[in-house]
N, C-alpha and C positions, 0 to 999 in steps of 0.2 A: 504493500500500500504506500509506504513512504517513498519507494522508488517511482511509483506512478505519480504521486504528488510532486516530486522533485522535477519530473519531466514536464508535467502538464501545467501546473499553476502559474509559473513565471511567464507563460506565453498567452495567458488569457487576455482577451481584449478588455480594457479597463471599463468599457461601457456595456459589456455583455451581461446577460441575465445570470449566467453561471458565475461570473466574476463577482457580481453583487451578492449572490447567494453565499458564495464562499467567504466573502468579506464579512457579511452579516453574522455568519456562524463563528468566525474567528475573533472579531474585534471586540474589545471592551470599550469603555468611554474614551473619546478622543484625547490623545496625549501627544506631546511633541515626539516625533520620530528620532531616535538616536541611531544613526546609521554607522555605528562603529562596531568593532569586534566584541565589545562588552554588552551590546544591546541584547536584552532578553529575547526579543523577537528573532534577531539574527541567529543567536545560539540555538533557539528552538528549531528553526528551519534546518540548520546544519545537523544538529544532533538527533532530532526526532524524525525529520522528513528526508534526510539525506541530501539536502541541497548543497551545491557547491557554494563557496563564499560569494562568488559573483552573483549567483542566482538568489542567494539569501538576502544580500544587500538590495538587489533589485526589488524583490518581493516586499521587503520591509518598507519601501517607499509608499506602498498602497495599503498595508495592513500593519497594525501595531497592537501589542498586548503586553501586559505586565505579569500575568499569571497564566498557568498552563491549563486551567480548568476548561475554558471555552474551546481552545484548539484541540485539547484531548477529547472533548465531547464531540467535536466535529469529526475527527478521525474515527472515533468509535461508531458514530452514526453511519459514516460511509462504509466501514467494514461490515456493520450489521446488515447493510442493504446490498451486500455482494460486491462492493467495490474493494476487491483485494488484489494483491500483486498477481496471484495465480490466475485471476479472471481478466484483469485489465492490461497488465504489462505486456503479455504476449501479443495482444492486439495492437498496442502502441508500437511495439518492436516490429511487428509485421508491416505496418504502414511505413515505418521508418526505413525498413529494408527495401521497400519499393521506390523510395526516393522522396517521400514526403519529409519536409523539414519540421522541426519541433513546433514552430509557430503555426505552420500549415495544419498539422495534426490537431493542435488546440482549436483552431478555427473550424476545422472539419467536424470535430466532436461537439462544439457549441452549436453549430448549424444543424447537425444531424446526430443527436445523441443516441438514436436507435442503433447506431453502429456498435455501441458498447453492449447492446442486448443480444447481438447475434453471436452464434458459436464461431470461433475462429476456424476450426477444421471443417465444420459442416456447412458453413455459410460464407464467411468472408473470403477464405482462400479460393474455393471453387467459383465464387461469384467474380472475384478479380480475374481469374483465369478465363472465365466465360466472356467477360468484357474485352479482355485482351485478344481473345479469339477473333472478335469482329474488328477490333481496332489495329491489331497487328504488332503492337509493341507495348512494353511497360510504360514508356514515356507518354504515349498518346492516351493510354488508359488512365494514368495519373492525372493528366490534364482534364480529361472528361469528368473524372470524379471530383476534381477541384471545382469545375464549373457547375456541377450538379451533384452534391454529395448524396442525394437521395437514391441515386442509382445503385449505390453499393448495398445498403440494407434492404432495398425493395426490388431487387433485380427479378426475383422469381414472381412476385405478385404484380409488378407494374411493367418493368422493362420487357420481359419475355413475351407477355401477351401482346404488347405493342409491336414487337418484332414480328410475331406470328401474323398480326393484322396486315403489316406491310408485305410480308411474303405472300399471303393469300391474295393480295391485290396485284401481285406480279412484280414486286420490287426486288431486284437481285441483291445478293449479299453485299457486293461492293458498294452499292448505293445506300444500303442500310448502314453500313460501316461509316460512310461519309456523314450521314444524318446523325448518327450517334456521336460522332466526333464534334460536329459544329453545333448541334442542337440537342444535347443530352436531356435537357429538362422536358422536351416534348415526349421523350420515351418514359418519363416518370409520371406522366399524366394518366387520366382515366382512358381505358381502351375505347369506350364509346365515343369520346371526343376525337380520338385518332381516326376512327372509322369515318366520322363526319368530315374531318379534314381531308382524308384521302379522297372522298367523293367530291369535295369542293375543288381540289386541285385537278381531278379528272375532268370536271366540268369546264375548267379553264382551258382544256385542250392539251394537257401534258400526258405523255405516255409513261406508265409506271416503270417500264424497262429502261427509260432514259434517265441519265444523271440529273437532268434539269427538273425532273419530277420531284426528287427528294430535296433539291435546292428550293423549289417553290414551296414544298411541304414545310421546310424549316422556316422560310421567310414568312409565309402566311400564318403559320402556327405561332410565330413569335409576336405577331401584331394583333392587338384587339380590333374589333370591328370599328370602334371609334377612330383609332389611329389610322387604320386602312382607309377609311372614308375621308379622313382629314387630308391624307397625302393625295388621294384621288381628286379631291376638290382643288388642291393647288395646281395640279396639272390642268384641270378644267378651267381654272382662272386664266391660264395661258392659252386658252382656246384649243385645248386638246380634248378630243372626245374620249369617253370611257373605252370604247372599242380600240382606239389608237393606243391608249395606255396599256391595255391588256395585251395587245399585240407586241408591244415593246417588252412587257413583263415576260412574255413567252420566250423572247430572245435572251434576256438577262434578268431573271427574277431578283437577284441580289442588288444589282445596280439601280433598278427602277423603284423598288419599294423598301429595301432595307436601310437605305440612307435616311437621314433626318429630313423632316419637312423643310427646315431652314436651308439645307443643302440643295434640295430640289429647287427651291425658289431662287437661291443664289446662282446656280448654274443656268437656269432659264433666263434670269435677268441679264447675266453677262453675255450669253450668246445672242439673245434677241435684241437687247439694247446697245451692246458694244460691238457685236460682230455682224448684226443685221440678219441673223438667221431666222427662219420660220421655226416655231416650236416643233412642228412635225419632223423637221430635219434632225433635231436632237433625238427624237424618239426612234429614228432609224439607226442611231449609234448610241444605244443606251449605256454602253460602257463608260461614256463621258461623265455620267452622273456619279460614278464611283471614283473617278480620278480626282486628285487634289486640285482645287480651283486655284490656289495661290502658288503651289509648287510646280504644277505641270501645265494646266490649261492656260492661265494668263501669260506665263513666260513664252510658251510656244506660239500662242496667238500674236504676241508682240513681235516675235521674230518674223512671223508670216506677214504682218503689216509692213515691216521694214523692207522685206523682199518685194512686196507688192509695189511700194513706192520707188524702190531703186531699180527693179528689174521688170516691173509690170507683170509679175507673176500673179495670176488670179485663177488658179485652177482649184476647184473644190476638192478634187481627188488628192491633190498635193497636200492641202490642209488636213484632210482626213487622215492621210498617212502620217503626218507629223504628230497629230493629236493621239493617234492610237498606237504609235510606236512605243514599245515597252523597253525597259532596260535603262542604262545609265545615260547621262547627258552626252557622252562621247558618241554613242550610237545615233543620238539625235543629230549631232553635228555632222556625222558622216552622211546622213540622209540628205543634208543640204548640199 
């Protein structure tokens, strides 16, 4: 138990519920913190909880006590409710072995404490391996769990049913893996909502066997109906019809709807008012909405304007090539 406390407590977020609970259990009346080697609090953390000196000093900044009755009662309470080294420490060490840092583990357990209720051998280890089966590596699995901790303790009850739902719709494993990597929270939701979302994406004209289907699935699933309609209204304010927007969405779902409403408005404003484009021309190249306005679009359009003035170059295909050219600025200059 003391080894678990020494690993976990110093990394708790100061404003987290678990931190406040721990502090409430440990603290006596407020007193001036004495952060030296002779502080009772520091000595208690070192001798009773196994803290290093550094961690003990750090923890003593947030909690202070003069007697051992309350901290002893807190430790006894945790032990009586199953929070023992034999139950908890192996789970902490397992997460650590996969690449989670101490602070990340603390955050993970604060967000999703159900992880502590799962069996290490019967649940956590096989679940981690199952997620890795789809994502391909330990690193991508860790990233997915960080993004949505719920997928670890609820894999059997939430994630697997949603994976089966996508498979039944005809989505291949490689596309499911992509969706699990970029939108893990969607796989932790109710299966009935997943089925509804699958049908919505199909109605937009996406084929389940295509990678764009799962991209559209992730984009549409991450937006509330209110946010979706707000972004659609911005396009319509620039005299684009809903049909035109949905056609562009089929070309590049992420660029058209995942970016912020402010970004949509800013890109439209620049190309329509500064470059003289029709809004529909932008929807023919939806990738531009995902490009950085200040770092890519504006500088390259400025170069185009200079070339137009000096060399009378006014070919739209040339400008499109410059805007869509990927890579470093050296490649951009070679294209000139």
